[in-house]
C-alpha positions as CSV (number, residue, x, y, z in Angstrom):
1,X,-11.4,30.5,-66.6
2,X,-11.6,27.5,-64.3
3,X,-8.8,24.7,-63.7
4,X,-9.8,21.3,-62.6
5,X,-7.7,18.6,-61.1
6,X,-6.9,15.6,-63.0
7,X,-8.7,12.5,-62.0
8,X,-5.5,10.9,-60.8
9,X,-4.9,13.5,-58.0
10,X,-8.2,13.0,-56.7
11,X,-8.2,9.1,-56.6
12,X,-4.9,9.1,-54.9
13,X,-6.1,11.4,-52.3
14,X,-9.1,9.2,-51.6
15,X,-7.1,5.9,-51.3
16,X,-4.9,7.6,-48.5
17,X,-7.6,8.5,-46.2
18,X,-8.1,5.2,-44.5
19,X,-5.6,2.4,-42.8
20,X,-4.8,-0.6,-44.8
21,X,-5.8,-4.2,-43.4
22,X,-2.1,-4.9,-42.6
23,X,-1.8,-1.7,-40.6
24,X,-4.9,-2.6,-38.4
25,X,-3.7,-6.1,-38.0
26,X,-0.3,-4.9,-36.6
27,X,-1.9,-2.6,-34.4
28,X,-4.1,-5.2,-33.0
29,X,-1.3,-7.6,-32.5
30,X,0.7,-4.7,-30.7
31,X,-2.1,-4.3,-28.3
32,X,-2.5,-8.0,-27.9
33,X,1.2,-8.2,-26.8
34,X,1.2,-5.2,-24.4
35,X,-2.0,-5.3,-22.8
36,X,-1.3,-8.3,-20.5
37,X,2.1,-6.9,-19.6
38,X,0.1,-3.6,-18.6
39,X,-2.7,-5.2,-16.7
40,X,-0.2,-7.2,-14.7
41,X,1.7,-3.9,-13.9
42,X,-1.5,-2.5,-12.7
43,X,-2.6,-5.2,-10.5
44,X,1.0,-5.4,-9.1
45,X,0.7,-1.6,-8.0
46,X,-2.7,-1.9,-6.8
47,X,-1.6,-4.8,-4.6
48,X,1.4,-2.8,-3.4
49,X,-0.7,0.1,-2.4
50,X,-2.9,-1.9,-0.5
51,X,-0.1,-3.5,1.7
52,X,1.5,0.3,1.9
53,X,-1.9,1.5,3.2
54,X,-2.3,-1.3,5.9
55,X,1.5,-1.0,6.9
56,X,0.8,2.9,7.4
57,X,-2.3,2.5,9.3
58,X,-0.8,-0.4,11.7
59,X,2.4,2.0,12.3
60,X,-0.1,4.8,13.1
61,X,-2.5,2.8,15.4
62,X,0.7,1.5,17.0
63,X,2.1,4.8,17.6
64,X,-1.3,6.1,19.1
65,X,-1.6,3.1,21.4
66,X,2.1,3.3,22.5
67,X,1.5,7.0,23.4
68,X,-1.7,6.3,25.3
69,X,-0.1,3.4,27.4
70,X,2.8,5.7,28.2
71,X,0.8,8.7,29.1
72,X,-1.6,6.8,31.2
73,X,1.2,4.6,32.7
74,X,-0.6,1.5,32.0
75,X,2.4,0.1,30.4
76,X,3.9,-0.9,34.0
77,X,1.6,-3.7,34.2
78,X,3.0,-5.2,30.8
79,X,1.6,-8.1,29.0
80,X,-1.3,-6.5,27.7
81,X,-3.2,-7.1,24.4
82,X,-6.3,-6.0,22.6
83,X,-7.8,-4.7,19.5
84,X,-8.8,-1.4,18.0
85,X,-12.4,-1.9,18.2
86,X,-14.9,-1.7,15.2
87,X,-13.1,1.5,13.8
88,X,-10.1,-0.6,12.8
89,X,-11.0,-4.3,12.6
90,X,-8.4,-6.9,11.9
91,X,-5.7,-5.1,14.0
92,X,-4.6,-6.5,17.2
93,X,-2.0,-5.3,19.6
94,X,0.2,-6.5,22.6
95,X,2.8,-5.3,24.8
96,X,6.0,-6.6,26.2
97,X,8.0,-4.8,29.0
98,X,11.4,-5.7,29.7
99,X,14.4,-4.0,32.1
100,X,16.9,-1.8,30.4
101,X,20.3,-1.2,31.9
102,X,19.0,0.8,34.7
103,X,16.4,-0.7,36.8
104,X,14.3,2.3,36.8
105,X,14.2,2.5,33.2
106,X,12.0,-0.1,31.1
107,X,12.0,-0.9,27.2
108,X,8.1,-1.0,26.2
109,X,7.4,-2.7,22.9
110,X,4.1,-2.7,21.3
111,X,3.4,-4.9,18.3
112,X,0.4,-4.6,15.9
113,X,-0.6,-7.6,14.2
114,X,-2.8,-8.1,11.0
115,X,-3.4,-10.2,8.2
116,X,-2.9,-9.4,4.4
117,X,-3.2,-11.5,1.4
118,X,-3.3,-14.5,3.5
119,X,-0.2,-13.8,5.4
120,X,0.4,-12.7,9.1
121,X,2.0,-9.1,8.9
122,X,3.2,-7.2,12.1
123,X,5.1,-4.0,13.2
124,X,6.8,-3.2,16.5
125,X,7.4,-0.1,18.2
126,X,9.5,0.3,21.1
127,X,10.3,3.3,23.4
128,X,12.1,3.7,26.9
129,X,9.8,4.6,29.8
130,X,10.8,5.7,33.3
131,X,9.1,4.2,36.2
132,X,8.3,6.8,38.6
133,X,9.0,6.1,42.2
134,X,6.1,6.2,44.5
């Protein structure tokens, strides 16, 4: 003996397989509202990531250059400036040396400048250096 389902059960299950026009329209409207906000958020995160990368590079370059000037004792001539060559285009550095409380100790400041998003940016690192007597 075989049992068959009534026609009404089959036709109801077929109707429930797809989405209605109202459901599709609501989905499109929701996407249209959320998408611009999401895109602005992605753009902001990308821009902030670029700024952070540039600042981290500048701090690393400043630390390396300041270390180089201190170990080679080139800091004593003061007022130096330059760039980091073709490896780091767009970054320039300058030094400033001033007396500290003791006449043998000097404060050496190294500033790295660059441009980002049309604005001038800079970072300054400072250290104390002891001028050896000759």
